[in-house]
PDB file of N, CA, C, O and CB in Angstrom:
ATOM      1  N   MET A   1      97.966  89.114 100.455  1.00  0.00           N
ATOM      2  CA  MET A   1      98.763  89.910  99.552  1.00  0.00           C
ATOM      3  C   MET A   1      99.023  89.065  98.301  1.00  0.00           C
ATOM      4  O   MET A   1      99.392  87.895  98.392  1.00  0.00           O
ATOM      5  CB  MET A   1     100.100  90.375 100.228  1.00  0.00           C
ATOM      6  N   SER A   2      98.826  89.672  97.150  1.00  0.00           N
ATOM      7  CA  SER A   2      99.027  88.941  95.904  1.00  0.00           C
ATOM      8  C   SER A   2     100.518  88.744  95.626  1.00  0.00           C
ATOM      9  O   SER A   2     101.367  89.410  96.218  1.00  0.00           O
ATOM     10  CB  SER A   2      98.360  89.682  94.735  1.00  0.00           C
ATOM     11  N   ASP A   3     100.817  87.821  94.719  1.00  0.00           N
ATOM     12  CA  ASP A   3     102.219  87.595  94.330  1.00  0.00           C
ATOM     13  C   ASP A   3     102.830  88.871  93.752  1.00  0.00           C
ATOM     14  O   ASP A   3     103.996  89.184  93.993  1.00  0.00           O
ATOM     15  CB  ASP A   3     102.320  86.443  93.300  1.00  0.00           C
ATOM     16  N   GLU A   4     102.025  89.592  92.992  1.00  0.00           N
ATOM     17  CA  GLU A   4     102.517  90.844  92.400  1.00  0.00           C
ATOM     18  C   GLU A   4     102.841  91.868  93.487  1.00  0.00           C
ATOM     19  O   GLU A   4     103.855  92.562  93.404  1.00  0.00           O
ATOM     20  CB  GLU A   4     101.474  91.426  91.418  1.00  0.00           C
ATOM     21  N   ASP A   5     101.990  91.966  94.501  1.00  0.00           N
ATOM     22  CA  ASP A   5     102.238  92.893  95.608  1.00  0.00           C
ATOM     23  C   ASP A   5     103.474  92.476  96.401  1.00  0.00           C
ATOM     24  O   ASP A   5     104.253  93.327  96.829  1.00  0.00           O
ATOM     25  CB  ASP A   5     101.014  92.963  96.536  1.00  0.00           C
ATOM     26  N   SER A   6     103.655  91.176  96.598  1.00  0.00           N
ATOM     27  CA  SER A   6     104.829  90.680  97.322  1.00  0.00           C
ATOM     28  C   SER A   6     106.111  91.003  96.561  1.00  0.00           C
ATOM     29  O   SER A   6     107.099  91.437  97.153  1.00  0.00           O
ATOM     30  CB  SER A   6     104.718  89.164  97.554  1.00  0.00           C
ATOM     31  N   LEU A   7     106.091  90.791  95.268  1.00  0.00           N
ATOM     32  CA  LEU A   7     107.264  91.099  94.451  1.00  0.00           C
ATOM     33  C   LEU A   7     107.553  92.598  94.479  1.00  0.00           C
ATOM     34  O   LEU A   7     108.707  93.009  94.600  1.00  0.00           O
ATOM     35  CB  LEU A   7     107.057  90.620  92.999  1.00  0.00           C
ATOM     36  N   ARG A   8     106.517  93.402  94.368  1.00  0.00           N
ATOM     37  CA  ARG A   8     106.695  94.856  94.403  1.00  0.00           C
ATOM     38  C   ARG A   8     107.311  95.280  95.737  1.00  0.00           C
ATOM     39  O   ARG A   8     108.178  96.153  95.766  1.00  0.00           O
ATOM     40  CB  ARG A   8     105.342  95.579  94.181  1.00  0.00           C
ATOM     41  N   ARG A   9     106.875  94.671  96.835  1.00  0.00           N
ATOM     42  CA  ARG A   9     107.416  94.992  98.161  1.00  0.00           C
ATOM     43  C   ARG A   9     108.885  94.584  98.254  1.00  0.00           C
ATOM     44  O   ARG A   9     109.708  95.339  98.770  1.00  0.00           O
ATOM     45  CB  ARG A   9     106.597  94.289  99.269  1.00  0.00           C
ATOM     46  N   GLU A  10     109.212  93.398  97.760  1.00  0.00           N
ATOM     47  CA  GLU A  10     110.601  92.934  97.775  1.00  0.00           C
ATOM     48  C   GLU A  10     111.497  93.895  96.991  1.00  0.00           C
ATOM     49  O   GLU A  10     112.570  94.278  97.457  1.00  0.00           O
ATOM     50  CB  GLU A  10     110.703  91.510  97.187  1.00  0.00           C
ATOM     51  N   VAL A  11     111.048  94.274  95.809  1.00  0.00           N
ATOM     52  CA  VAL A  11     111.842  95.181  94.969  1.00  0.00           C
ATOM     53  C   VAL A  11     112.004  96.523  95.667  1.00  0.00           C
ATOM     54  O   VAL A  11     113.104  97.073  95.712  1.00  0.00           O
ATOM     55  CB  VAL A  11     111.180  95.373  93.580  1.00  0.00           C
ATOM     56  N   PHE A  12     110.921  97.047  96.206  1.00  0.00           N
ATOM     57  CA  PHE A  12     110.997  98.340  96.881  1.00  0.00           C
ATOM     58  C   PHE A  12     111.984  98.296  98.047  1.00  0.00           C
ATOM     59  O   PHE A  12     112.859  99.156  98.147  1.00  0.00           O
ATOM     60  CB  PHE A  12     109.612  98.761  97.380  1.00  0.00           C
ATOM     61  N   LEU A  13     111.853  97.313  98.919  1.00  0.00           N
ATOM     62  CA  LEU A  13     112.712  97.253 100.106  1.00  0.00           C
ATOM     63  C   LEU A  13     114.186  97.146  99.742  1.00  0.00           C
ATOM     64  O   LEU A  13     115.019  97.862 100.298  1.00  0.00           O
ATOM     65  CB  LEU A  13     112.317  96.076 100.979  1.00  0.00           C
ATOM     66  N   LEU A  14     114.506  96.264  98.821  1.00  0.00           N
ATOM     67  CA  LEU A  14     115.913  96.098  98.446  1.00  0.00           C
ATOM     68  C   LEU A  14     116.436  97.314  97.694  1.00  0.00           C
ATOM     69  O   LEU A  14     117.550  97.769  97.954  1.00  0.00           O
ATOM     70  CB  LEU A  14     116.090  94.845  97.591  1.00  0.00           C
ATOM     71  N   ALA A  15     115.657  97.837  96.781  1.00  0.00           N
ATOM     72  CA  ALA A  15     116.108  99.001  96.017  1.00  0.00           C
ATOM     73  C   ALA A  15     116.268 100.211  96.938  1.00  0.00           C
ATOM     74  O   ALA A  15     117.249 100.947  96.830  1.00  0.00           O
ATOM     75  CB  ALA A  15     115.116  99.321  94.876  1.00  0.00           C
ATOM     76  N   TYR A  16     115.326 100.416  97.824  1.00  0.00           N
ATOM     77  CA  TYR A  16     115.349 101.576  98.708  1.00  0.00           C
ATOM     78  C   TYR A  16     116.511 101.509  99.704  1.00  0.00           C
ATOM     79  O   TYR A  16     117.292 102.452  99.825  1.00  0.00           O
ATOM     80  CB  TYR A  16     114.026 101.686  99.459  1.00  0.00           C
ATOM     81  N   HIS A  17     116.611 100.403 100.402  1.00  0.00           N
ATOM     82  CA  HIS A  17     117.604 100.291 101.473  1.00  0.00           C
ATOM     83  C   HIS A  17     119.019 100.036 100.966  1.00  0.00           C
ATOM     84  O   HIS A  17     119.981 100.496 101.582  1.00  0.00           O
ATOM     85  CB  HIS A  17     117.211  99.189 102.409  1.00  0.00           C
ATOM     86  N   LEU A  18     119.162  99.326  99.876  1.00  0.00           N
ATOM     87  CA  LEU A  18     120.490  98.972  99.395  1.00  0.00           C
ATOM     88  C   LEU A  18     120.922  99.823  98.202  1.00  0.00           C
ATOM     89  O   LEU A  18     122.022  99.660  97.674  1.00  0.00           O
ATOM     90  CB  LEU A  18     120.526  97.509  99.019  1.00  0.00           C
ATOM     91  N   HIS A  19     120.046 100.725  97.789  1.00  0.00           N
ATOM     92  CA  HIS A  19     120.350 101.638  96.675  1.00  0.00           C
ATOM     93  C   HIS A  19     120.655 100.872  95.379  1.00  0.00           C
ATOM     94  O   HIS A  19     121.535 101.243  94.602  1.00  0.00           O
ATOM     95  CB  HIS A  19     121.543 102.539  97.041  1.00  0.00           C
ATOM     96  N   TRP A  20     119.903  99.806  95.185  1.00  0.00           N
ATOM     97  CA  TRP A  20     119.993  99.035  93.952  1.00  0.00           C
ATOM     98  C   TRP A  20     118.879  99.504  93.027  1.00  0.00           C
ATOM     99  O   TRP A  20     117.844  99.982  93.490  1.00  0.00           O
ATOM    100  CB  TRP A  20     119.893  97.496  94.228  1.00  0.00           C
ATOM    101  N   SER A  21     119.085  99.372  91.744  1.00  0.00           N
ATOM    102  CA  SER A  21     118.014  99.707  90.808  1.00  0.00           C
ATOM    103  C   SER A  21     116.959  98.590  90.850  1.00  0.00           C
ATOM    104  O   SER A  21     117.284  97.437  91.133  1.00  0.00           O
ATOM    105  CB  SER A  21     118.577  99.900  89.352  1.00  0.00           C
ATOM    106  N   PRO A  22     115.710  98.932  90.570  1.00  0.00           N
ATOM    107  CA  PRO A  22     114.680  97.889  90.505  1.00  0.00           C
ATOM    108  C   PRO A  22     115.047  96.782  89.511  1.00  0.00           C
ATOM    109  O   PRO A  22     114.777  95.608  89.764  1.00  0.00           O
ATOM    110  CB  PRO A  22     113.334  98.506  90.118  1.00  0.00           C
ATOM    111  N   ASP A  23     115.660  97.153  88.384  1.00  0.00           N
ATOM    112  CA  ASP A  23     116.058  96.142  87.394  1.00  0.00           C
ATOM    113  C   ASP A  23     117.103  95.189  87.963  1.00  0.00           C
ATOM    114  O   ASP A  23     117.059  93.987  87.699  1.00  0.00           O
ATOM    115  CB  ASP A  23     116.604  96.818  86.128  1.00  0.00           C
ATOM    116  N   ALA A  24     118.050  95.724  88.746  1.00  0.00           N
ATOM    117  CA  ALA A  24     119.080  94.874  89.352  1.00  0.00           C
ATOM    118  C   ALA A  24     118.440  93.886  90.326  1.00  0.00           C
ATOM    119  O   ALA A  24     118.839  92.724  90.388  1.00  0.00           O
ATOM    120  CB  ALA A  24     120.145  95.736  90.078  1.00  0.00           C
ATOM    121  N   VAL A  25     117.457  94.348  91.077  1.00  0.00           N
ATOM    122  CA  VAL A  25     116.761  93.460  92.019  1.00  0.00           C
ATOM    123  C   VAL A  25     116.017  92.381  91.251  1.00  0.00           C
ATOM    124  O   VAL A  25     116.083  91.205  91.611  1.00  0.00           O
ATOM    125  CB  VAL A  25     115.778  94.258  92.915  1.00  0.00           C
ATOM    126  N   LEU A  26     115.313  92.767  90.200  1.00  0.00           N
ATOM    127  CA  LEU A  26     114.529  91.806  89.426  1.00  0.00           C
ATOM    128  C   LEU A  26     115.410  90.814  88.671  1.00  0.00           C
ATOM    129  O   LEU A  26     114.962  89.714  88.349  1.00  0.00           O
ATOM    130  CB  LEU A  26     113.632  92.537  88.448  1.00  0.00           C
ATOM    131  N   ASP A  27     116.647  91.186  88.388  1.00  0.00           N
ATOM    132  CA  ASP A  27     117.565  90.276  87.698  1.00  0.00           C
ATOM    133  C   ASP A  27     118.056  89.147  88.595  1.00  0.00           C
ATOM    134  O   ASP A  27     118.552  88.134  88.101  1.00  0.00           O
ATOM    135  CB  ASP A  27     118.751  91.046  87.164  1.00  0.00           C
ATOM    136  N   LEU A  28     117.922  89.313  89.915  1.00  0.00           N
ATOM    137  CA  LEU A  28     118.361  88.260  90.836  1.00  0.00           C
ATOM    138  C   LEU A  28     117.408  87.069  90.769  1.00  0.00           C
ATOM    139  O   LEU A  28     116.200  87.258  90.626  1.00  0.00           O
ATOM    140  CB  LEU A  28     118.446  88.800  92.284  1.00  0.00           C
ATOM    141  N   PRO A  29     117.928  85.852  90.871  1.00  0.00           N
ATOM    142  CA  PRO A  29     117.030  84.699  91.005  1.00  0.00           C
ATOM    143  C   PRO A  29     116.200  84.863  92.283  1.00  0.00           C
ATOM    144  O   PRO A  29     116.690  85.394  93.279  1.00  0.00           O
ATOM    145  CB  PRO A  29     117.841  83.353  91.034  1.00  0.00           C
ATOM    146  N   ALA A  30     114.969  84.417  92.253  1.00  0.00           N
ATOM    147  CA  ALA A  30     114.054  84.600  93.389  1.00  0.00           C
ATOM    148  C   ALA A  30     114.655  84.136  94.719  1.00  0.00           C
ATOM    149  O   ALA A  30     114.547  84.867  95.703  1.00  0.00           O
ATOM    150  CB  ALA A  30     112.760  83.849  93.132  1.00  0.00           C
ATOM    151  N   PRO A  31     115.288  82.947  94.798  1.00  0.00           N
ATOM    152  CA  PRO A  31     115.846  82.531  96.096  1.00  0.00           C
ATOM    153  C   PRO A  31     116.938  83.487  96.601  1.00  0.00           C
ATOM    154  O   PRO A  31     117.031  83.750  97.800  1.00  0.00           O
ATOM    155  CB  PRO A  31     116.418  81.115  95.984  1.00  0.00           C
ATOM    156  N   GLU A  32     117.754  83.997  95.689  1.00  0.00           N
ATOM    157  CA  GLU A  32     118.806  84.934  96.094  1.00  0.00           C
ATOM    158  C   GLU A  32     118.196  86.257  96.547  1.00  0.00           C
ATOM    159  O   GLU A  32     118.627  86.837  97.543  1.00  0.00           O
ATOM    160  CB  GLU A  32     119.797  85.172  94.934  1.00  0.00           C
ATOM    161  N   ARG A  33     117.196  86.729  95.816  1.00  0.00           N
ATOM    162  CA  ARG A  33     116.507  87.972  96.180  1.00  0.00           C
ATOM    163  C   ARG A  33     115.883  87.846  97.564  1.00  0.00           C
ATOM    164  O   ARG A  33     115.974  88.765  98.378  1.00  0.00           O
ATOM    165  CB  ARG A  33     115.424  88.323  95.137  1.00  0.00           C
ATOM    166  N   ARG A  34     115.259  86.725  97.823  1.00  0.00           N
ATOM    167  CA  ARG A  34     114.624  86.522  99.134  1.00  0.00           C
ATOM    168  C   ARG A  34     115.655  86.367 100.243  1.00  0.00           C
ATOM    169  O   ARG A  34     115.401  86.740 101.388  1.00  0.00           O
ATOM    170  CB  ARG A  34     113.719  85.293  99.099  1.00  0.00           C
ATOM    171  N   GLY A  35     116.816  85.819  99.906  1.00  0.00           N
ATOM    172  CA  GLY A  35     117.904  85.734 100.875  1.00  0.00           C
ATOM    173  C   GLY A  35     118.386  87.112 101.284  1.00  0.00           C
ATOM    174  O   GLY A  35     118.592  87.375 102.468  1.00  0.00           O
ATOM    175  N   TYR A  36     118.567  87.996 100.308  1.00  0.00           N
ATOM    176  CA  TYR A  36     118.953  89.372 100.619  1.00  0.00           C
ATOM    177  C   TYR A  36     117.862  90.067 101.427  1.00  0.00           C
ATOM    178  O   TYR A  36     118.158  90.848 102.332  1.00  0.00           O
ATOM    179  CB  TYR A  36     119.241  90.159  99.326  1.00  0.00           C
ATOM    180  N   LEU A  37     116.620  89.789 101.107  1.00  0.00           N
ATOM    181  CA  LEU A  37     115.514  90.388 101.842  1.00  0.00           C
ATOM    182  C   LEU A  37     115.529  89.947 103.305  1.00  0.00           C
ATOM    183  O   LEU A  37     115.301  90.757 104.203  1.00  0.00           O
ATOM    184  CB  LEU A  37     114.177  90.017 101.190  1.00  0.00           C
ATOM    185  N   ARG A  38     115.797  88.664 103.539  1.00  0.00           N
ATOM    186  CA  ARG A  38     115.886  88.177 104.930  1.00  0.00           C
ATOM    187  C   ARG A  38     117.033  88.848 105.669  1.00  0.00           C
ATOM    188  O   ARG A  38     116.882  89.240 106.826  1.00  0.00           O
ATOM    189  CB  ARG A  38     116.070  86.646 104.959  1.00  0.00           C
ATOM    190  N   LEU A  39     118.174  88.983 105.013  1.00  0.00           N
ATOM    191  CA  LEU A  39     119.315  89.658 105.642  1.00  0.00           C
ATOM    192  C   LEU A  39     118.963  91.104 105.979  1.00  0.00           C
ATOM    193  O   LEU A  39     119.299  91.591 107.058  1.00  0.00           O
ATOM    194  CB  LEU A  39     120.552  89.613 104.718  1.00  0.00           C
ATOM    195  N   LEU A  40     118.299  91.779 105.075  1.00  0.00           N
ATOM    196  CA  LEU A  40     117.898  93.156 105.321  1.00  0.00           C
ATOM    197  C   LEU A  40     116.930  93.243 106.488  1.00  0.00           C
ATOM    198  O   LEU A  40     117.080  94.099 107.359  1.00  0.00           O
ATOM    199  CB  LEU A  40     117.270  93.758 104.072  1.00  0.00           C
ATOM    200  N   GLN A  41     115.942  92.366 106.509  1.00  0.00           N
ATOM    201  CA  GLN A  41     114.967  92.379 107.599  1.00  0.00           C
ATOM    202  C   GLN A  41     115.641  92.091 108.942  1.00  0.00           C
ATOM    203  O   GLN A  41     115.307  92.720 109.946  1.00  0.00           O
ATOM    204  CB  GLN A  41     113.856  91.350 107.332  1.00  0.00           C
ATOM    205  N   ASP A  42     116.575  91.157 108.969  1.00  0.00           N
ATOM    206  CA  ASP A  42     117.317  90.864 110.204  1.00  0.00           C
ATOM    207  C   ASP A  42     118.096  92.090 110.658  1.00  0.00           C
ATOM    208  O   ASP A  42     118.099  92.419 111.844  1.00  0.00           O
ATOM    209  CB  ASP A  42     118.278  89.671 109.996  1.00  0.00           C
ATOM    210  N   GLN A  43     118.754  92.767 109.728  1.00  0.00           N
ATOM    211  CA  GLN A  43     119.531  93.958 110.062  1.00  0.00           C
ATOM    212  C   GLN A  43     118.636  95.062 110.617  1.00  0.00           C
ATOM    213  O   GLN A  43     118.977  95.702 111.611  1.00  0.00           O
ATOM    214  CB  GLN A  43     120.287  94.462 108.831  1.00  0.00           C
ATOM    215  N   LEU A  44     117.500  95.283 109.978  1.00  0.00           N
ATOM    216  CA  LEU A  44     116.578  96.318 110.445  1.00  0.00           C
ATOM    217  C   LEU A  44     116.050  95.998 111.839  1.00  0.00           C
ATOM    218  O   LEU A  44     115.896  96.898 112.664  1.00  0.00           O
ATOM    219  CB  LEU A  44     115.413  96.473 109.466  1.00  0.00           C
ATOM    220  N   GLU A  45     115.773  94.725 112.108  1.00  0.00           N
ATOM    221  CA  GLU A  45     115.320  94.326 113.443  1.00  0.00           C
ATOM    222  C   GLU A  45     116.407  94.562 114.486  1.00  0.00           C
ATOM    223  O   GLU A  45     116.119  95.033 115.586  1.00  0.00           O
ATOM    224  CB  GLU A  45     114.901  92.850 113.448  1.00  0.00           C
ATOM    225  N   ARG A  46     117.664  94.236 114.145  1.00  0.00           N
ATOM    226  CA  ARG A  46     118.773  94.485 115.079  1.00  0.00           C
ATOM    227  C   ARG A  46     118.914  95.974 115.368  1.00  0.00           C
ATOM    228  O   ARG A  46     119.138  96.367 116.513  1.00  0.00           O
ATOM    229  CB  ARG A  46     120.094  93.932 114.511  1.00  0.00           C
ATOM    230  N   GLU A  47     118.785  96.796 114.347  1.00  0.00           N
ATOM    231  CA  GLU A  47     118.899  98.246 114.533  1.00  0.00           C
ATOM    232  C   GLU A  47     117.764  98.773 115.403  1.00  0.00           C
ATOM    233  O   GLU A  47     117.988  99.624 116.265  1.00  0.00           O
ATOM    234  CB  GLU A  47     118.897  98.966 113.174  1.00  0.00           C
ATOM    235  N   GLN A  48     116.554  98.277 115.186  1.00  0.00           N
ATOM    236  CA  GLN A  48     115.426  98.701 116.016  1.00  0.00           C
ATOM    237  C   GLN A  48     115.617  98.266 117.456  1.00  0.00           C
ATOM    238  O   GLN A  48     115.330  99.026 118.381  1.00  0.00           O
ATOM    239  CB  GLN A  48     114.115  98.138 115.470  1.00  0.00           C
ATOM    240  N   GLN A  49     116.100  97.047 117.651  1.00  0.00           N
ATOM    241  CA  GLN A  49     116.351  96.539 118.996  1.00  0.00           C
ATOM    242  C   GLN A  49     117.420  97.379 119.688  1.00  0.00           C
ATOM    243  O   GLN A  49     117.292  97.687 120.873  1.00  0.00           O
ATOM    244  CB  GLN A  49     116.779  95.061 118.948  1.00  0.00           C
ATOM    245  N   ALA A  50     118.455  97.746 118.973  1.00  0.00           N
ATOM    246  CA  ALA A  50     119.531  98.550 119.559  1.00  0.00           C
ATOM    247  C   ALA A  50     119.024  99.925 119.976  1.00  0.00           C
ATOM    248  O   ALA A  50     119.499 100.487 120.963  1.00  0.00           O
ATOM    249  CB  ALA A  50     120.690  98.699 118.566  1.00  0.00           C
ATOM    250  N   MET A  51     118.074 100.462 119.242  1.00  0.00           N
ATOM    251  CA  MET A  51     117.520 101.773 119.593  1.00  0.00           C
ATOM    252  C   MET A  51     116.655 101.690 120.852  1.00  0.00           C
ATOM    253  O   MET A  51     116.533 102.672 121.583  1.00  0.00           O
ATOM    254  CB  MET A  51     116.693 102.334 118.425  1.00  0.00           C
ATOM    255  N   ARG A  52     116.053 100.520 121.109  1.00  0.00           N
ATOM    256  CA  ARG A  52     115.206 100.343 122.291  1.00  0.00           C
ATOM    257  C   ARG A  52     115.998 100.025 123.533  1.00  0.00           C
ATOM    258  O   ARG A  52     115.534 100.268 124.647  1.00  0.00           O
ATOM    259  CB  ARG A  52     114.206  99.257 122.052  1.00  0.00           C
ATOM    260  N   THR A  53     117.198  99.479 123.356  1.00  0.00           N
ATOM    261  CA  THR A  53     118.028  99.068 124.485  1.00  0.00           C
ATOM    262  C   THR A  53     118.895 100.245 124.917  1.00  0.00           C
ATOM    263  O   THR A  53     119.625 100.822 124.112  1.00  0.00           O
ATOM    264  CB  THR A  53     118.909  97.837 124.117  1.00  0.00           C
ATOM    265  N   PRO A  54     118.803 100.600 126.226  1.00  0.00           N
ATOM    266  CA  PRO A  54     119.612 101.731 126.713  1.00  0.00           C
ATOM    267  C   PRO A  54     121.095 101.464 126.717  1.00  0.00           C
ATOM    268  O   PRO A  54     121.878 102.332 127.102  1.00  0.00           O
ATOM    269  CB  PRO A  54     119.190 102.100 128.092  1.00  0.00           C
TER     270      PRO A  54
END
């Protein structure tokens, strides 16, 4: 995946799930943006796990 594709994916995920504008996501410093992305991915994994656990 190219750097451009990775950035586009990061912007999409954060904007879509957190209801942030793409510009707001792009205004974040890269380390902060990636930190939010990790938090989002962790949350989504927890939610998926909870749906699988009876």
